[in-house]
C-alpha angles and dihedrals in degrees: 000000000000122000118264112282091228089065116124142158126279135191121328116227116212139183114226132181099227124028096196092051089045091052094049091051098044096045102033102034103029097029101232123149125234105243100174141003111212114178109294096354147071136225112211135186148107134321095262087066100256111147110225102165136021117191125197120197117234101175115232093007111164121219118274109276112257096238099053137088122257136082119008091170142313115229125222112204117217118209094236145351093270091058089050088049094054091052087049093050089046091052092049090049094047091048091225109157120249121206096212153315132231142180104221093185090238092052144004116237141190122195136209143145131241117234092271091054093256107154122240132187121195111196153158128213125231112226114282093240086065092055115102130207139211095207108304093342121095116231116242132162142169105249133151119283114223093241093180094058091042086055090050096047089059090077124206102289112117118253110267101177128273116342122248108261092044108136141170105274107183148333129236120200142187110231134183098233129012100207090052091047090052091052091053103040097036104024096040108024096031105237120156125242108240099170139002106209092195131250103004116018138056131189122207137177150164122240097015098293113150091249138332091180130030116197124192142167094215088125089062133279108278092020112169125233113267121258113283091238095052122105113260144074119000091172143310129223130247109196115208131174085240129012095198098086089047092052094046092050090053099048087047087057094048096251116149109243123193116204112234131175107292095353151013135284122213140140132239121238090272092055097255110151120239132181118192112204130192107233097168130233 
C-alpha cells in the first residue's frame, strides 16, 4: 500500500554548536522569525506561524563528518519566483556565501550552508503542467539559473523576511546504501520513485510531487552515522493524515517505533531520524 498522497514534509530539527550564532543566521540571513524559545533551542518559521526549523544547541559541536550519513540539505519552498528572487537579492546584499544555484527543470534552486555546515536549499517550483516525464520518471537536471532575471523578478520592495506561504518542500539525505534505502522508504513507508539518478541518487514522493525526499550515497557506500554530538540532523517530520498506517507498516517490517505526541519516532536504516505526525485531513 502506498503512503497517503496528502503526505508532505514538516519541520527539520537540527543540532547546532552556538544558539546565538544560529539565531543570527536564520533570522538575519534567511529571514525566518523566532516563534518560540524552548530551553536551549529555538523554533523558527514564517509569519503565519508555521515552524520550518528547530535548532538545539550542543555547545562545541563539530560539523558532520563528510563521510557519514545524515543531512545533505533541507529545502525551503518559496510560494513563487518573486519570493525566491527577494531571498537571492537579500543574500547578495548581505554578502553571505552561496554554495551554488541550479535550474532543475521542475524548480529553480539556490544553495548555501548554515554556520554549522548544515546544507540548505531555497527553491521555487515551476507549475506541474510544465514538468516533463520519461515514462513514469520526472525529468530533472542541473542547469544554470538565469540569476539576472531572478534578481529582476524580486522587484524593488525591501526584503521583509520569508514570505507567508513558505513551507518545507523536501529533505535530501545521505544514506549508506541506495537499494536498502529504497526498500525502506518505498517498500515499507510507501513512497513512490520519481527519478533514479543512477548510480548514486534516488528521488521519491507522495502524490506525484517531483520529490519529497532525496537519497544519495555521495558520502560513500557504507558510510556510518555521524557522532551523536556533532552538528546536524536530529530528525525531520513527515506529515500524514493518519500516522496509524505508517506505524503499522514500520512495526510489520520490524522497525523500532517510539510513540510521541501525535505521532511515531523511528530511524531509517542509515540512522537518519524521522517523526511521522498526524495532521488530519
